[in-house]
N, C-alpha and C positions, 0 to 999 in steps of 0.2 A: 457537114451533115444536113444543113438546111437545103443545100442544092439537091441532095439525094431525095429528101422528103418532097421537095417541090417537083422533082422529076417523077416520083411515084404518083403523086396526086394528079399531075398533068396527064400521065399515061392512063391512069384509071378513068379520068374524066373523058378523055378521047374515046376510050373503049366503050364506056357506058353510053356516051352520046351517040355513038355509031349504032350500038345495039338497040337502044331505046328510040332512036330517031328523033332526038331532041337537040336543041341548040346548047352549046356549052354555056352560054350566058344563062339560060333557063336552069340548067343543071347547077350552076354556081349559086343561084338564088335558092334553090331547093336544098342543096347539100351544105352550103356554107353561109347562107343568109346574105350573100352579096353577088350580084350578077357579074361583077368584074373580077371575082376571086380567081378563077382559073386563067383568065387572060392576063391578070397582073402577075401571077406566078410564072407564066411563060415569058412575059415581056421583061421582067426585072431579074437581072443576073444574080443579084445578091438579096433576093426577097427574104424578109424575116418572117418566120412562121413559128408559132408556138406548138409544142407537142400536144397541148390541150386541143388546139384547133385541128391538128393532124388527126388525132384520135376521133374527134367529133365527125370530121368529114369521112374518114375511113369507116366509122360506125354507120354513117348514112349509106355509104356504098354497100356495106355488108347487109344491111337491112333491106335495101332496095334494088340490089342487082337483079337484072331480068332473069326470071326463072328459065331453066333449061338452056341457059347460056353459060359458056365456059367463063369461069372467074379468073382474074389475073392471079398469078402466084403470090404477088405482093399482098393482095387482099387476104388470101388464105393464111399467109405467114402472120399478118397482123392479127387475124382472128385467133390463131394458135397462141400468140403472146397474150392476148386478152384473157383467154381461157386459163392459161397458166397462172397469170397474175391473180385471177379470181380464186384459185385454189391454193395459192401459196402466199398467204398473208404474212407480214412480218410485224411482230408485236413488241419487239425490243426497243431500246432507245437508240438514237443515232450513234452514240458512243459504242454500243454493242456491235455495230456493223463494221467498225474500224478495227484493224488488227492491234493487238497489245504492243505497245512500244515502250522502250525505256525512256524516261524523261531525262534529257541531258542536264548536266549540272548547270544550275542557274536558270533553268526554265521556269516559267510561271507555274505556280501551284494550281491554277485553275484550268490547266490543260485537260482536254477530254481523255487523254491517255493516262493509264495508271502506271506508276513506277513499279518495276520488279523489285522484290524484296532484296535488301542488301545481304550479302553473305558474310 
């Protein structure tokens, strides 16, 4: 997944740099706070990147993409996900998100799963 994220960010950076007429290093400083950000992504095969950083950089691209220029599909996809998340909040507990399961005999009583009633 990290390689896919790195590829998306690298392609967005190349497209933006070409459209805006700016160097990728300058773009890295503006979008990610590090002039080496995009060159590091391209150079390191197993680069680690957090989803928080990915969202921050994609948010920067979304807010700063040159007007009247075609946006990459991955940027539009990212924006749709952000809009969906903003309108679909989850207010339950983490246990509510997991399916109900039967606690096996001898399982810990502090399991997040609830036992089904005995018949």
